[in-house]
C-alpha positions in Angstrom: 0.2 -0.3 0.0 0.9 3.8 -0.7 1.6 5.8 2.3 1.4 9.4 1.2 4.4 11.4 2.8 4.0 12.9 6.2 6.5 15.4 6.1 6.3 17.6 2.9 10.1 19.8 2.2 9.4 23.0 0.6 12.1 23.8 -2.4 10.3 26.7 -3.0 12.1 29.5 -0.9 15.9 30.0 -1.1 17.1 29.1 3.0 17.8 32.9 4.6 21.3 32.9 6.3 21.4 34.5 9.8 24.9 36.8 9.5 28.4 36.7 10.8 28.4 35.6 14.0 29.8 38.4 16.3 32.4 36.9 17.8 33.9 36.1 14.6 34.1 40.2 13.3 35.2 40.8 16.9 38.5 38.4 16.5 38.6 39.0 12.9 39.2 42.8 14.1 41.7 42.3 16.4 43.7 40.1 14.2 44.0 43.0 11.9 44.7 45.8 14.4 47.7 42.9 16.2 48.8 43.4 12.3 49.1 46.9 11.9 50.6 47.0 15.7 53.2 44.1 15.2 54.0 46.0 11.3 55.0 49.4 13.3 56.7 48.0 16.0 58.6 46.4 13.1 59.2 50.3 11.6 60.1 51.9 15.2 62.0 49.3 16.0 63.9 48.9 12.4 66.3 52.1 13.2 67.0 49.7 16.6 71.2 49.5 16.9 71.9 50.3 13.7 74.5 53.6 13.2 75.0 54.3 9.3 77.4 54.7 7.8 79.3 53.6 10.6 82.3 56.6 12.1 85.1 54.6 11.3 84.2 52.6 8.6 86.7 54.9 6.7 89.8 54.4 9.2 89.5 50.5 8.9 92.8 49.5 7.8 92.9 47.6 5.0 96.5 46.3 4.3 99.0 48.0 2.3 99.3 47.0 -1.8 103.4 46.8 -2.0 104.7 43.7 0.1 
């Protein structure tokens, strides 16, 4: 005996999205902020310990050409 389905699946409408979760948006913004903070720190600390040109670089004895 053929029994009709009790559950009818309606495929006439497109499912609606609930949107992007707020946790994902907040974590994305925090990650983006951290990327820019690391970049700024790299730029600010790039000159630490570097003195170019060195004041003694022209005083280095390279030896004589005639031995």
